[in-house]
N, C-alpha and C positions, 0 to 999 in steps of 0.2 A: 797306593803309589801315585805320586804326582806325575803328570804328563807334560812334556814340552813338545808340542807338535811343530816341527820345523818346516812344514810344507802344506799351507792352506791357501787355496785360491779364494779371493772374494767371490761369493756365489755368482756364477755367470748368468747373463740375461740382461740385455740393455733395458728391457721393460720392467725389471724388478725394482721395487722401491728400495733404495739403498738403506734407509733407516730401518725398515723392517728386516732386511737381510742382516744388518749388524746385530739387531736384537736376537734374531734366530741363532746366529753364531754364538752369542754370549750364552744363551740358554743351553745349546748343545754342548758347549765347552764345560759348563758347570755340571751338567748331567754325567759327563764322561771323566770328570776330575782333571780336565786340562787346565793347568795353571797359567801357561803361556802358549801363544801360537804365533808363528811367523805368517803374517797375512801378506800375500803376494800381490803387488801391483802388476800392471801390464802396460806394455807399449801400445796396446790397442784399446780404443775407447777411452772412457774416463775412469778407469779402474784405479789409477794412482790417486786420484782425488777421493775416491770412495775409501781407499785404504787410509788415507790421511785423516778423513773424518772419523773412522773407527779408532785410530790411534789416539786422537784427541779425546774421545769419549771414554775409552777404556785403556789407558796407557800401561797398566800393569798386565793386561791380558794380551793386547795386540802389539807385536813387534813388527813394524812395517818394513817390507823390502820393496824398494822402488823399482818398478819394471822399466829398465833402461833399454834404449835402442842403441846398440854399440855403433851402428853406422850413421845415425842421424843426430845423436846427442854426444855430449862430451863433459869436460871438466865443470862447466857451469852447472849442469844438471846434478852432478855428484855433490858439489858443494851446497847447492840449494836443498837437495834431499837431506843432507846432514843438518842444515839449519832448521828444517821442518820436522826433525825428530825421527827420520827414518834410521833404521839400524843396519841397513845393508842394501844390496842390489839383487834383483832377480834378472837373470840373463838367459836369453834364448834366441834362436833363429838369426844368427849373424850371417852376413853374406861372405865373410872370410872366416878362416879357422879361429877359434878362441885365442890361440897363441900368436896371432898376427901382430907384429909390432905396432900397427896402427892403433890397437886397443890398449897398449901399455900405459898411456897417460891416464886413462880411466881407472885402470887397476892401481896405479900409483896413488891417485886421489882417494880411492876406496881404502887403500892400506893406511893412508894418512889419517883418515877419519875412524879407523878401527872397525870398518865395516865387515860384515859377513857377506860373501858373494855366493849366492846359490845359482849354480850353473845347471841348466838341463844338460844331461849327458846321455849319449846313445841315440837310438832311432827315435825320432819324434813322432808322436801319435798324430792322427788326423781326425776328421769328423766322423769316421766310422771304422769299425774293426771288421776287416774282411775275412777273418776267421769264422765269423758268425753272420755277417751281412752279405747280401747279394749285390755285387758291384753293378749289376744291370737293372737294379730296382730304380724306376724313374723318380720316386719320392726321395730316395736316398741321394741320388745324383743331384737333385735340386738342393738338398740340404747342405751338401759339402761344396757346392759350386763356388760360393763366396770365398771360402778358404782357399780353394784352388786358384781362383782368380787373383787373390791377394798376394800369393806367392809367385805367380806366373812371371817369368823373366827377371826375377830379382836375384837369382843366384843362390837361393836358400838350399841347404843340403844338410842332412844328418851327418855327413862326413865332416862338416865344420864343427860338430859338437862331440866328436869322439873323445872319450876320457883321457886319451894320451895327451891331448892338448893342455890339460890341467897340469901335467908334469912340467911343461915349460913355464907356465904361469907361476907355479909353486917355487921353482928355482929362482925366478927373477924377482918374486915378491914374497920373501919368506915370512913376513908378518901379516900377509893378507890371509884372512880366514876364509877357507874355500870349502864349500859343500857341493859334491856332485850328486845330482838327483837321480833317483831310481836305480841306484847301484850300477850306473852306467849301462842301462838295459840294452842287451844285445852284445855288450862288450864287457861282461862281468869280470873276466879274468884280469884284463888290463886295468880296469878301474880299481879292483881290489889290490893289485900289486902297487899301484901308485899310492893309494891311501896307506898301504902297509909301510912304505918307505919314505913318504913325505910327511913331515910333522904337521904341516898346516892344511892337509887335505883330509876331509871326512866325506862319508857317503851317507845319503839318506835312503831309507828302505821303503819309500813310497812306491806305489805301483800296483798295489792290490794283490789279487789272487795269483797273477802271473809271476810277480816277483817272489811271493811266498813259495810257489811251486818250484821255481828255479833255485831258491836258497836250499831247499831240501834235496831236490834231485841232483844238483851239482855240488852239494856239500860245501857251500861257500862259507858258512859260519860253523865253526871257527877255523876251518882248515885254511881258507884264503884270506879272511879278514876277521878281526876280533871285535869284541864289544867296546874296545877303546876307541875305535874309529868309525862307529856307526851312530847315527841319530835317527830318531823316529820321525816319520812323516806320514800323514794320512792321504795326502793329495786332495783332501776335502771333497769327498763324494757324498756329503751329508750323512755319513755313517760313522761318526767319531767313535762311539762306544763299540760298534761292531768291529771296526778295524783294530782297535786295541785288543778286543777279545780274540780275534783271529790270530794276531801276532803272539799273544800269550800262548795260544795253542801250539804255534810253531816253536816257541821257546821251550815249552814243555817237552816237545819231541827231541829238542836239542839238549835236554837235561841242563838247561841254563839256570844258574842260581839267582838269588834276589839281587846281589850286588851287580852282576852283569846286566840284568834287566834294567836296574835303576840307571846305569850309565847310558843305555840306549834310549830308554823312555824319557829320561830327564837330564841326567848329569852332564853328558857331553855337550848338548846344546846350551845348557845353563852356563857352562864354562865359556863356550864360544861367544855368547852374548853378554857375558859379564855379570850374570846373576850370581854365579859363584866366582869370586875373584881368582885369578890365576896369573902367574908370572910368565906363562908361556906366550901369552899375547898381551903385553902391557897396554894399559889404557892410553889412547892418544893424548898428546899434550894439548892444552887449550890453544886456540888460535892466537898467535902473537906471543906465545910463551918464549922466554929467553932461551938462547942456545949458546953452546960454546962454554967459555970460562966465565961468562957473566960480565966481561968488560965492555 
């Protein structure tokens, strides 16, 4: 079965050689039968440039999502991203709620270009998981300090990324292709209900063991959301094959058939990104195309 991985971060680490990281991703993708992956840029560091290089080298494999800063960037960056071949936007850590009208021009431009917008939804992770880490560990404190200082005083909050905000965006931009990451982690019920009733909202299943556990324990699939509205995502923890295997085990428990698995692992994302043509999200007209009655 072919895989379309909708949630892959360019390997983190400012000291990593970008060329080597790209080749590692290609090798791992081939080993796991990943035909396409959304490679996520970031508003931090030079990761948008790294993603751009990967797209240029392997355009059939890497579908780049430009990491945009909703508060510091705008229409120019969206249009430039489209010109550079990006297929969408990765959106996270706004200082206002996703559905604030200040962000609407960005969404309108993304809709115009036929972009897919991948929104982080739910509680955002940090530099450490305090379910297993000691918050008084001096080494750990030093490791997360830079992240804490970067957010200090900016007004960042997971409340701004609640999945209910995507409902407003979906109503106002019905042809904007929206993916909520991590099944709305921490807000699963609301996220699933929005995807259930809004044609242009999908959810990715990235998030690893925790999301898999919640899917089973809370009986989310198929009771709350079906295979029609889910896309696969690994969150790229360098375990492509293992993540696919672990999700296959969950789908076995859910007695999921081949057709349902194909839609999650490949078909839905392929339709969103135009690999499989669909009239649900028509291709954007070329810039400067005639409108009206042609007069």
